[in-house]
N, C-alpha and C positions, 0 to 999 in steps of 0.2 A: 744644831741637832739636824740630822739628814730626815727628811720625811718620804723621799722617793728613791727609787733606782738603787734597793736593796743590792748585796754584795751576791752577784749571780750565783758564783761558784759557791757558796754557802748555802743559798737557795737550791740550789741543783741537787747538794748532797742529802739536805733534810729532807727533801721530797723523795728522795731514791730510798732513804732510810724508812721514810714512812709508808712507803709502798711495799717492800720488803716485810715492814713488819705486819701489813695488813694482810699480804698474804699468809703468813703463818700464823697470825694470832687467828684465834676462835674467839675474841671479845668481837660485839657487832657494838654499831652506833658510835664509833671512834670520829669524832671532828677533827679532819686533819687541816682546815682552813688555817692561813696566816693569820691569827686571832688579832695582829695590830695594825692590820690593812685592810684597805677595801678599793673599790675602782668606783671611777665616776664617766659616764659618757654623754658628750652633749649632742644635741639635735638641732640643727640648725632650720627654721622654716621662714617663709616669707611673712611679712608682717600683714600685707593686705588680706590674707586667707587664715591667719591662725586664729582659732577660735576665742582665745582669750588674750588679745593684743597685749602685749606688755607696753609699758611705757618707755620705749628705747630712746636712748639719746644717743648722737652722732658726737664723736670726740671734736673737739674745738678746732679750726683751721690750723692753728699753731701746733696740735698732736698730729696732723695729717700731712702725708706726703704728697708730692703732686700728683702719683698716680691713682691717689683715692680719691672715691667720687661718693656723692651722697646719696646717690641710688644705684644699685645694680640693674643692669638688663636682664639678666638672668641668674639664679641661684646656681646653675651650674658653672659659672664662671669661678667661684669658689672653691680650692682644692685643697686648701689647708687653713686651718684654724690655730691662732696663737691666742691662748687664754691666758690672762693675768688674775691670781688670786692671792687672796691675803689670808693666811694663817696667824693668828695673833699679830706679831710684830713681824712675821717673816714672808716677805714676798716671794710667790712662786711664777715663773714662766714657763710655760710648756707649748710648744708647737706638735698639734695631730693632725693627720691627715683624716680627710674629710671624704665620703663616698655615698654612691648610690647606685642602683643597678642600671641606671642609662641616663642619658644628659635629660630625656624628657620627664624620668620619675625624679630627677634632682628638683624640678619645680614643687614638687610635694615633700620634699624635706631632704636633709642630708644628715649623715651620722658620722661621728669622729670614732677615731680609733679609742679603746679604753685607757684612763690613766690612773695608774695606781697610788695612791696615796695613802697616809696613814688615817686611821680613823680620826675623825673629828668633824668639827664645823668651819667652813671656809666660806669667803665673800668673792664674789668676782668684781674686780676692779675694771677690765674693760677685754675685749677681744678684738683681733684684728684680722682680717680676711686674706687671704693669698690666692693669686691665679696659677696656673701651671708654672710658670717661669717664677714661683715664689716671689712675685712681686705684689707688695702690698695694695689691695684695692678697695679694701672697706675696712671702716673701725668704728666701733660703738660700745656703749654700756648698757644695762640693763637695771630697771629699778627692783625687780625680782632679783636678788644679786647673793641670796643667802643659799647654800646647800651643805647639805650633812653627809659624809661619808661613814657609812656604816663596816663594821669590821667584818671582813668575810663576805661582804654584800656587794651590788652594783645600783649606784645612783644613776637616775637619768636626770638630765637638768636640759631644759628647753632655753635655746638662744633665738633671737629674731634679727631679721636683716631687713631694711629697704629696698625691696626689690620690685621692678616695674611689676604692675600686676596683668595679668593674663589669662586667658582663658579659651576654650576650645570651642568651634561652633562646626557643625556638620550641615551643610545645606542640603535642601529637599526641593524638588520642585513639583510643584501643585497646579492643578488646572483651575481656571477660572472660566466657569460656564454660565457666568451671568448673563450672556449674550444670546446664549441658546435658547431658542423657543421650542424646538421639537417639532415642528410642525415642515412639511416638504413645500418650497416655496417656487415654481416654476421659474418665475419671473424675479430676478434677482442679479446684481453684479457682484464680481469678484472683490474682495478687498485688499488683495495682497498679491503679488507675483509669484513667489514661491510658496506653495501650498505644502504642508507637511503634516504627519501626524504625531502625536504626541510619543508613541514610542519609537519615532525614527531619532528622538534626540539620545545621542550615543557619547557628547561630550559637551560643557558649556563653561564659559566664562561668567565670574559674578564680580559686581563692584561695590562695595560698602563704602559708609562716610560716616565719620563717629557726627553725631547729632551735637549741634550749638559747638561746634569745634572749627578752627582755622587748618585741622591736620588735612593732608594731603587724600584722596579718594585711594583706597586698598582696592586691587583688581588679584583675582584668584582666576588662574588661568588652566584649561586644558584637564578640567575635571571630569572624573569617568562617571556616566550616567547608568543605574541600574532601574530597568523599568518592573514594575510590578503592578498588578491587578489583584484588589483586596476589597476586604468590606468597607464601608464608610463608617467606621467605629466611632468617629467623632462627630457623625451628622453634619459634616461640611458641606454635603452638596443635598442631603434629603435625610431626613429620619424616618424613610420607610424601612420596614425589617427586611434585610438580605439585599440591601443596595449595595450597589458594586460601583468602584470607581478605581482610578488607577494614581499612580504617583511615582515619581523618580527619585531614589535617592542615591547619595554619593556616600562612599566608605571613607573616603578621606577626612580626618579630622585637622582642622586648619587654625592656627593660633592667631587671636586679635587680642589686641590691648583692650583691658577693660573698660567698658563703656555702654552708652546706648547708641546703636545704628540704625541706620536706613539703607534699604537696597537701591542703589542708584540706579544701576544697568546690568542687563543679562543678554548674553550673546549663546546661542546654539548652534550646535553641530551634527552632521550625521556621523555615519559609521566611518568615511573616507575622510573626515574633518572639513568637509566642505560646509560653508556658511548656511544655517536655515534661515537663522531670524535674529536679529539685533532690536532688541528693547531699551531703549534710554529714557528715563524719567518716568513720571507718573504713576509710579508703583505707590498703591495706598499704603497709607499709615500704619494699618492694621500688620503689615507684614515686616514693621520695626522690630528692631530683637535686642536684648541687654547681655553684654558679655561680664560674667563676674570671674574675679581671680580662681584659678584651676578648678573652673565648673566648666562641663559639657552642656552646649545648648543646640538643640536643632532649630535653626533657622528656614523658614518657607520662602521661596520666590515663586512669583505666580507667572504661569505662561497662559494668555489669554485664548480662549478655543474661538475661533471664528464662523460664525453662522454661514458665512458664503462659502466656507471651503467645500469643494465638491465632494469629498468623501463625508464630511457632515450631512450634505445632503443625500447622499446615498443611504447614510442610517436612515433619515427622515424617510426616504422614498421606501426603504425596505418594511419601517411600521405601517406605512400608508397600504403596502401590498398585503401585510399580516392582517391589518385591520378590514380590508375591504373583502380578503379571503376567508373570512371566518376563522382568523388565526387563533383566538381564544380556545377555539374547540379541537385545533389540531392536535394529531397523536400519530406519531412516526411509528411507521409499522416495518420499515426495512432492517438491513442488516448494517449499512454504513455507518449508521450514528444509534446512540442508546435507544434502546426499544421505548417508546412514548413519550420521547422528549418533544419539546416546542421551542418556540423562540420566547427570550427571555427581554423584556425593554425593563426592568427593573433596575437599570445601572445610568452611569454619565453617557449622555447622548453620543460621545466620540467614540464609544464601546458597541455601540447599535449594531455595527457591521459585524461582530463577534457573534456568531448564531450557528447553530447545526444546518448544514447545507449550503453555508456561504463560505466562499474563498475570497480573497482580497490580493490585489497587487500589491508591492513594496510601499507604494503611495497612498492604502488604503481604499483605493475605488474597488469597488465589487468588480470581482473578476468571474467567479462561478455562481451559479444559483440553481441549487437543485430542492425541487418542491415536491419532486415525487416522493410517493407515499408518506405526505404529511395528512393528507383528507381535504385539499383546500376545495372550497366552494365558493362560486361567486363570478363576480364579473371583473377580471384583471384592471386596475385602475391604470390611469395616466402617468402615474408615478413610476412605472416600469421604464418610462423613457428618459427617466433621469440617470440611469445604469448606464452610461455610453461607453465605458470601458469594460463592459461583459463581453465576455468570450464565449460561456457555455451557459446554456440556459435548459433547464429538465422541468418539463410540466408533464412529467408523467413518462413511462417510455415501454418499451415491449417487454420488458423485464419486471415490470411491477411484480411485487407477490413473490419474486423468487422461487418458480413453479419447476426449478430443475434445470435450465438453462443458464450457460456463462456466456456472456458477450465481453470479450475483452475491452470492445470500445466503450461499456458502460463502467469498468471498474475504476473507481474513482481514487486508488490507489496509483493508478497510472499516470502521469503526466501527461498534456497535452501534446506536446513535442514527441513523446514516445508513441501516443497513439496516432498522430498523423503520419510519423513516420512509418509504422508498422501496419498500417490500415489494411492493407489488403491482405496480408497474414493473417491478422485478427478476425478479418471477417471470414476466412477461409476456417477459421478454428472455430467462429461460432455457427457457421454452417454444417460443419462436420457433426456438431454436437444437436443440432437441430434436424438435419434430414438423414435419418438415420438408414443406410443402405441396406439391402438383403445380406444377411450374415451367411455365411459359411458353416459347414459343421463346427463342431468342436475338434475333431481329430484334424482335420484341415487347418485349423485356427491353431492348434499346438504346435504342428509343422513347423508352421511361419514362427511361431516364437520361440522354438529350439534355435532355430537361425537368427534371433532377432529381426525379424522383419515385420514388418505393419502392412495395414490395408482397410480401408474402408467397412470392408467384410468382416474384419473383426472386431471393430470399434465396443459394441457391446461386450465382448469377453473383456477387453480392455478395461471394461467400465465396473468390471466384477458381476456380470450376468452368467448364469450357467445356461447350459444348452437347454436345459427343461424349463427353463424361463421364457426363451428366444423363442423356441418352436414349440405348436402343438403336435406332441409325440405321434398322436394318431395319423393325422394327416401329413406332417412335414410343414406344414406352411407356417409362416413367421407371425407370432403374436406381434401385434400394434405396439412397440414400444417407442413412443414419440416423444421426448420431453418438450413440453408445450410452453410457449408464450403467452400473455395474458389471451383469454379466448373471446372471439368476438361477442360483444355486446356486455361484457362485464366491466362496469365503470369503476375505477379505483379514486376518483376524484370528481369531482362536480363543477369544473371549470366552465364557464357559457360562455365567454366571448375574451377577445384580446383589442386592445384600443389602437389607434392609429400611430399610437406613439411607438408601438414595438417599431417603427420603421427607423427611429433614432439608433438604434444598436446597431450602427454601421460597424463595429468590430467584432460582432459576433459570428461565431465559428460554428458552432454546435446548436440547433435548434431542436429539441425534442417535444413534442407534442403528443399525448397519448392516454388513452382508456377515460376518455371525457365526453360529456353530450355537447361539448363545443360548437357553436352552431356556426361561426362564421370566422374567416382568416382576413384582415384588412389587406387591402391592397398596397398598402404601405410594405407589405412584406419584401416587395421589389428593392428597397432600400438597402435591404441586408447586403450591401455589397461584399462582406468579408464572409459571409456563411458557405462553409463546404459540405456540412452535413445536415438535412433536413430529414427530420421523421416526422409523419402524420399517422399514426398507429392508433388502430380501433377508436376512431371518431367518425362513427355513421352518421351523425346528424348534419357534417358539413357537405356532404352530399358531393364532392370533388374538390378541385384544387382552383382558387382563382387563375384566371389567365395570366394575372400578373407574378407568377411565380416563374413562368417563362423567362423575367426580365431580370430574375436573381444571376447574377454573372460569375460565381465562383463556386456553383455546388459539384460536389467529387460523388457524394453518397446520398441517395435518397431512399428513403423506405415508406412507401404508402400502402404497407399490409395490413389485413385483417380490417378491413372497413366494408365487409360485407354485411353486417349487421345483422338483426333478429329480427322475428314476427313484432316484437314490442318497439324496436328502434330499428325501422327499416333503411338498409345501409346503401352506399354508392351502388347506382345501377351500373351495369355493362357499360354503358354508353358515357356514363359521368367518369368511371376510370379510366377507358381507353382515351377521352377527352384530356384528360389531366396528364396521362402519359405523354400524349402529343405536345401539350404546353410545354411540356419539359423536354422531349426529343427535338424540338423545333425551337427551342428559345437560346439565349445567351449563353447557357452551360452546356450546349449540345456536343461541344468538343473536349467536355471536361469531365462530364459524368461516367464513373467507372462502374461503381457499384450500383445497382437498382434492383430493389424489393417489392416486390407488388404480390405476393402470394397471400391466400386466404380472402380471394376478394370473389366478384361476381364475374368477371372476364369470360365471354363466351367464345370470341374469337381474338386470335394472336393479334396484338397491336402493332402492326407492321412499321410504326413510326419509331420504334425501337431499334430499327437498322440505320437509322439516321446518328445514334450516338455511338461513331465507329470508334471510340476509344473506351465502349464499356466493356469491362473483364468480367465483372459478375452479375449474373441474370437470374432472379427467383422469380418464377411464375408458378410455383407448386400451390396444389390445393385451390385450383380455381374450376370453371367449368369450360374450359377451352374445347372446343370441339373441330373434327377434321383434321385436314393436312396442316402442319405450319409452314408456310411458303418459305422459300431459300431466303437467307438473309444474305448472301453473298461474299465474295472472297476478300472484300476490305472490313468484314465482320471479324473481328479477331478474339473471342472471348477465352477465358479460363476456366470459367465454371459456369453451367448452363442448367438450370434445376426445373423440370417439365413436372414432375410425378404428380399423382392424383389429379388428372384431369381426364379427359375423353378422346385424346390425341389418337389419330389413326394412322399418321404417317409425317414423314418431313419431306418437303419438297427438295430439290435439286436443280442446280444450273450447270453448265459444264463449263469447266475454267482448265485450260491446257490440257485438254484431253480427258479429262476426269471431272466424276460427278461429286459435286461438294453441296454440302446445305449452308457451313459457313467456313472460314477459314480456321482449320484445327491445328495451326503449326503451334498456338499457346495453349491448347484446349487441355486441362487438367481432369475435369467432372465434366460428365455428361449423365445427366440421371432423368430418364422418362419413364421411370416403374410405375405401376399402379396405372396404366393407362388402355387404350384397344388397339393397340397397334397388332396388325396381323402377322408382320414380318421383320425381320432384322434390319432397319433402315441400312442401305448401302450408301452410307456418307462419309465413310471413313475411308483410307488406303493405307496398305502395307508398303506401299514406296515411297517410305518417308523416312528419316532420319528421326523424327520425335514420336514420342511415345503419349498416351493419354493415360493418366494414373487410374482413372474407373471410368467404365462403362455400366451404367446398370439400366437394364430393359427387363427386370422382374417383373414377374406377375401382370403380365399382359396375356395377349391372346395370340402369341407367337407361335406358328408352326412350321416354320423355316426362313430361309434367308432371302431379302430380294436378290436377283440375278443369281440364286444360287448355283443353277446349271449352265449360266452363260456369263462368264466374266464378272462374277462378284470381285470387288476391289481388296478387298480385305482388311485388316484392322492390326495396328499395332498399339495393345494396350496391358497393363500391368493386372486389373482385376477387370475380368469381363462377366457380369452377371447375366444369368437367362433363366434364374430358377423361378417356379412357378408359371411356366407357359406350357405350350402345346406339342413340344418338339418330341416326336416320336423314334426319329431317327438320326442318332449323330451324324452331322453332315460333314462331307468333305471338304466344301469350298473352304475352310479357313486354313485348311492345309495345303490344299491346292493353290491359295491367294499367296501364299508365303506369309501368311499373318504371323506376326510374333505376340502370345498372348504367354503371361505367366501364370496368373490363377484364374480358373474357369470354373463358374458355378451353373450348373445344369441340375439342380436338384428339383425334385418334384413336378417333372415333366412328364410322366409316364413313358418315358424312354425304354424302348425294346431292342432295339438293334442299332447298329453301326453300317453306316456306307462304307464301301470298299476304298482301301487306302486314305481313310480320315484321320489317320496319323503319321500318315506319309507326305513328305513336303518336298516340293522342286529343291527348295532350299535347307537341307536338313538341320544346319545351325539355326535356322527361323523356329523350325519344331523344338528343337533342345531349349528354348525358352520356358517352356511349359513346367513348373515346378509344382503345380498343385492343380487337383482335379476334384471337385463334389458332385458326384453321380449319385447321391442320396434319393431316396423316394422315387424311384423308378422301377422297371419292370424287367431290369437286365438278368440274363442268364448266363452269358459267357462274354468274354472280351474278345476284340478281333486279333488277327494274327501280327498285327503291327502295334498292338499295345505292348511294346517292350522298349528295354534300356537302348535298344538302336537308334529309334528315333527321340526316345525322350530319358537320355541319360541322367538328367539332374532331378528327377523328380523328390519332391521331399513329403508330399503328402497324398495320400489317394484315400477316398473314402466313398465304399461301395456300399454302404449300410442299406437295408430297409428295400433291397431288390429281391431276384430270385435265384441265387446260385445254389446249386446243391453239390456243387465242388468247390473246394477252397479255389480260387482264382490268382494263380502264382504268378501272374505275368508282371504287376508291377515289382514284384522283389528282384527282377534281374537287376533293377537300377542300385546300384551300392549304396548310393545316396538316401535311398527311401528311409525316411525318420518316421513317420505315422504312418501306419496303415490300419483302415477301419472295413471289417466286413460284417457288421452287426445286423440281425434281426432279418434274416433270409427266409422267406416264406413262396410257397407255391402257388399256383394260381387259386387253389381252394384254400389258403391261408393257413397252410401246415407249415410246421418248421422243416425246412427241407436241407440244411446243412450240418452233416453231422461228424465230418472229419475235422480231426485236429490236423491243423499244418505241421506235420511231422518233419522236423529239422529248421524249422524256421528259426531256431534259436544261431545256427550260423550265419545268419545275416547281421554283419556288425556292425552296420548303421542303423538299425531299427531301434526306435528308442519307446515308441509306442505301438500296442497291437489290440486292437479292438474288435472282440469275437464275442458280446455279449448278446443276449437273447435269441441265441440260436439251439441245437439239440446236441451238442457235443457230448461225447460218451466218455470214455476212459483215454486221460491223457498219459501215454507212455513215451514220454519225450523229456529232452534237457530243458529246464526253463532258465532261459538266460538272465542274468541278474542286469544286464545292460540294456534289456528290454523293459525298463524300470516303470512304464505305465503300460499295466495289460486288464483288460478288462474281461472277466468270465462270468459276469454276472447273469441271471436269469437264463442258466443250463442246467434245466432241473434233473438232468440224469448225468450229469458230469461227476467225474472221481479224478481229482486233481492232488498230486503230491508235491507239497510245497517244501519239500527238502532244500531244494536249491535257492531258494530265494527268502527263506524263513527269516535268517540273520538279518538281511538288508530292508525288510519289512519291518523288522523290530526296531532296527536303528534308525527309523524312517526315510530312508533311502529308494523306499521302493513302494510304488503305489499300486495296490491289489484291488480292483473293483469285482466284488463277489458277495454271495447270499451265504449267511451264516446257516442255512439251512442246506446248503451244498454238501457234499462229500469231500471236504478238505482234512487231506492228512499229513503227518508229520509236521504239523504247526499248530498244535492245541491253541497256542495263545490266538489264533487269529478266530477260535470258536468260542472264546471267552466272552 
């Protein structure tokens, strides 16, 4: 009787007939299975992990071949199964293929092909396993040897084989903090040569040994470490709520024979696979683990945190500082970190260095400590001296409370290297924001903008201010818009003192101390051998610097501003600030200091010691009480930025060098600001006989009525922006042209200017006069322009503003310049205050270069002229009697390509949309 392998052809024909019948029949529920046959499938498992282990027996050696073994190493070795079955008196032998999705999955079981058998009961006699080369490798029998095949069904029967039991292990590194006390200890000894932080571990090797066996030690190498900070959910270190710890996991799953193991060794490496530490022996029994067959276990290997490690001690020092400076009550009020944040020590001591305002080196040592705006209070403890790798220390700064100034040197997002490399450029950027120069009128500023030019005199426009916000429109005087750092006497913290241990910070490069009642700076500050930036700002109770600051050997930038104090906190006296400057100017950094700030102080006399700092590039003495004439600084003094505004200076001394008068060497000078002083004359301290230009000379709002040596040998000046606004110059001087000065933008607003000296725009070198491209003559009493105000002398004019003068006829002279871009003649009034300009400049549309025409606040009448769409900035506002035909520009105005400043009460015709 044939029990399997039914005739294939017959089966195929029968199957096809059945399918066709099913497709054509309307009958449902017909069972088309072969009613005499069923299927059996065998699943092969490892005895060690089979949930109900069968009483399996191996065949006797007589029945085994030489290649057969009593125990397989891996179940995946079996590729085929030969099964012997008994049905009645008939023996059946069939070879089936075994499969799994992978060799790893094979350890959890193999599945055979399906075997088709006639329905009935069968007995398993034995089975043999074959490897990939069809070599028999294992044989066995089972006690549960009965199976039944159901007609049309599938029977699953399990077999087991003796396979070496194995499991998987995942190694995790955990911290042993049992030696950590949490207390900073100034006297201790290092316990190891190579200190490292837990998160430096990038790779590790681990060795294990099966307990109570003679088997060799097993070592797994080059395991990749993944560091993670997390809550201590297992309460392994602390049962405090929210306690944080860290651990290292390894994603690699490693096979080990089943059994009990101990960890015998651990080797750690950094990202470059350089050795960090070797740990052998002495690992507590609590880290032993058990491997079970086909199970995965997480094993833990301990890494001991060393109390003596410097980064651990740095963390202890931070906690000591926090406790001494009223840490529990800190509340961060700045912008660099989360508002209201504080330090948190509810975590492993090795994580104490991870705090807002703290940055660390790759070795875990504290590199930057920012305590500004946390509200620190108290005496700085000696523990600050532990932070010997500290590079930046901020105990307040001039920009605390962020009152509108931006100092790139305090931008915590910029690297130290970037700030050092661009120090001068960043200081100039900061000064531009804090020293607002007198601004030119909006039409002149617009002319520069049209040509992508800039100047300190348009800075506020670039920041979004309008002309009405910058000037008092009645007087023309500039309104004070001065972004301020923290003002004198306003304390942002309550730091009282620094310890002598501050001198331990020999690698410190930036030291900021500001806005506090601190009353002493220890003499050990002289030991800060690497300090390049020192700021002592708004600390009135110090009453000067200790003379030891002169022993600091590396200073490049010093800021001792805003120490003038208040009535409640009297600040540094004039003598104290002068003496402090003297310590620095005659100290070890004399030849290194390049930037020096001493503004907002009580200086009454210019500190002549300054000229000893011959490398000084930037000097800021604004907002003091300096009186009289500033003595000449000499030809060896070559600054780039000088700020003297808001003092009581009456003049600048000179000395003769190579036949000309100098105050200082101006070859590198970019900014000279002496606005808001008591100068009577424009100082004759520059020269036009040089290839160098000064970017900005600002002498606005003094008492100037003319130029030194105006009628006899004025030396001239080469400058981009020359500001003389707010003075008393009644007549435009000819000395600038005669001296062959080269001036690009000149501001003479608000002088009461009434006339012009003869040939004031005619230079012996016409090409020099041709440099003039913008002139602001607003808020004067000019009635007519001189004959030499024409394109022949100034062929490249961009912007001219004659607003708020006394012109009764339209001044056509500037329009000779084809380059004229913006022209303003607003607000003309006669001596009685009446509107005196009534004529529209007929034909002005023919000027093809003009892009702005400002004629507001006059008495223009009917405009009978073409309106050019190219002059797309037109101001006709406050002309109450005007009749304006908007036909030519209505379309462009509606499209947003034309700006017309007007009043809806005016008679605007042929563009009704303007009056809606």
